[in-house]
C-alpha positions as CSV (number, residue, x, y, z in Angstrom):
1,X,0.0,0.0,0.0
2,X,2.9,2.4,0.8
3,X,4.4,1.6,-2.5
4,X,1.2,2.6,-4.3
5,X,1.0,5.9,-2.5
6,X,4.7,6.6,-3.2
7,X,4.1,5.8,-6.9
8,X,1.2,8.2,-7.2
9,X,3.0,11.0,-5.3
10,X,6.0,10.6,-7.6
11,X,3.7,10.5,-10.7
12,X,1.9,13.7,-9.6
13,X,5.3,15.4,-9.1
14,X,6.3,14.3,-12.6
15,X,3.1,15.6,-14.1
16,X,3.7,19.0,-12.3
17,X,7.2,19.1,-13.7
18,X,6.0,18.2,-17.2
19,X,3.4,20.9,-17.0
20,X,6.2,23.5,-16.7
21,X,8.4,21.9,-19.3
22,X,5.9,20.9,-22.1
23,X,4.0,23.4,-24.2
24,X,0.3,22.4,-24.6
25,X,0.2,20.4,-21.3
26,X,-1.4,22.2,-18.3
27,X,-2.3,20.7,-14.9
28,X,-4.6,22.9,-12.9
29,X,-5.3,22.6,-9.2
30,X,-1.7,22.3,-7.9
31,X,-0.6,19.1,-6.3
32,X,-4.2,17.8,-5.8
33,X,-5.0,18.3,-9.5
34,X,-1.8,16.5,-10.5
35,X,-2.6,13.7,-8.1
36,X,-6.1,13.2,-9.6
37,X,-4.6,13.4,-13.1
38,X,-2.0,10.7,-12.1
39,X,-4.8,8.4,-10.9
40,X,-6.9,9.0,-14.1
41,X,-3.8,8.4,-16.3
42,X,-2.9,5.3,-14.4
43,X,-6.4,3.9,-14.7
44,X,-6.5,4.6,-18.4
45,X,-3.0,3.1,-18.8
46,X,-4.2,0.0,-17.0
47,X,-7.2,-0.3,-19.2
48,X,-5.0,0.1,-22.4
49,X,-2.6,-2.5,-21.1
50,X,-5.4,-4.9,-20.4
51,X,-6.8,-4.4,-23.9
52,X,-3.5,-4.3,-25.8
53,X,-1.3,-6.6,-23.8
54,X,2.2,-6.1,-22.3
55,X,3.6,-4.3,-25.3
56,X,2.3,-1.1,-23.8
57,X,3.6,-1.6,-20.3
58,X,6.1,0.9,-18.9
59,X,8.8,-1.8,-18.8
60,X,8.5,-2.5,-22.5
61,X,8.1,1.0,-23.9
62,X,8.6,1.1,-27.6
63,X,6.8,2.9,-30.4
64,X,3.5,1.2,-29.4
65,X,4.0,2.2,-25.7
66,X,4.9,5.7,-26.6
67,X,1.9,6.2,-28.8
68,X,-0.3,4.6,-26.2
69,X,1.0,6.9,-23.5
70,X,0.3,9.9,-25.7
71,X,-3.2,8.7,-26.4
72,X,-3.9,8.0,-22.7
73,X,-2.6,11.5,-21.7
74,X,-4.7,13.1,-24.4
75,X,-7.9,11.2,-23.5
76,X,-7.4,11.9,-19.7
77,X,-8.3,15.6,-20.3
78,X,-11.8,14.6,-21.4
79,X,-12.3,12.8,-18.1
80,X,-11.1,15.6,-15.9
81,X,-11.5,18.7,-18.1
82,X,-11.2,21.2,-15.2
83,X,-7.8,19.8,-14.1
84,X,-6.0,18.8,-17.3
85,X,-5.7,20.5,-20.6
86,X,-3.6,18.9,-23.3
87,X,-3.1,19.6,-27.0
88,X,-2.1,16.8,-29.4
89,X,1.4,18.1,-29.6
90,X,1.5,18.5,-25.8
91,X,0.4,14.9,-25.4
92,X,3.2,13.7,-27.7
93,X,5.9,15.9,-26.0
94,X,4.7,15.0,-22.5
95,X,4.7,11.3,-23.3
96,X,8.3,11.7,-24.4
97,X,9.3,13.7,-21.3
98,X,7.5,11.3,-19.0
99,X,9.1,8.4,-20.7
100,X,12.6,9.9,-20.1
101,X,11.8,10.8,-16.5
102,X,10.3,7.3,-15.9
103,X,13.6,5.8,-17.2
104,X,15.7,7.9,-14.9
105,X,13.4,8.0,-11.8
106,X,11.7,4.7,-11.3
107,X,8.1,5.0,-9.9
108,X,7.9,1.4,-8.8
109,X,9.0,0.7,-5.2
110,X,10.8,-2.6,-4.9
């Protein structure tokens, strides 16, 4: 349970950082908004992984995983429109930046 909480806190901090770095990607509501966005993105990612298989999992990021991450980030804005605003280019850039950050800072507690 603690690992799950740490993962969402780190994910929310990453989303806040990406919001400052990436044009067309805005997280409203401060840390709370980023935390809610992290939960929504995680749920959509879980659904995508369930439907498409392990090729889209964070451990096996390739072109399919990158495209899936961009689509998940883009679709999340329609679930929480008051907290997340993402352009198509913003989703692509943020998926790239999140992929780089995820490779450097692991969000899974072992």
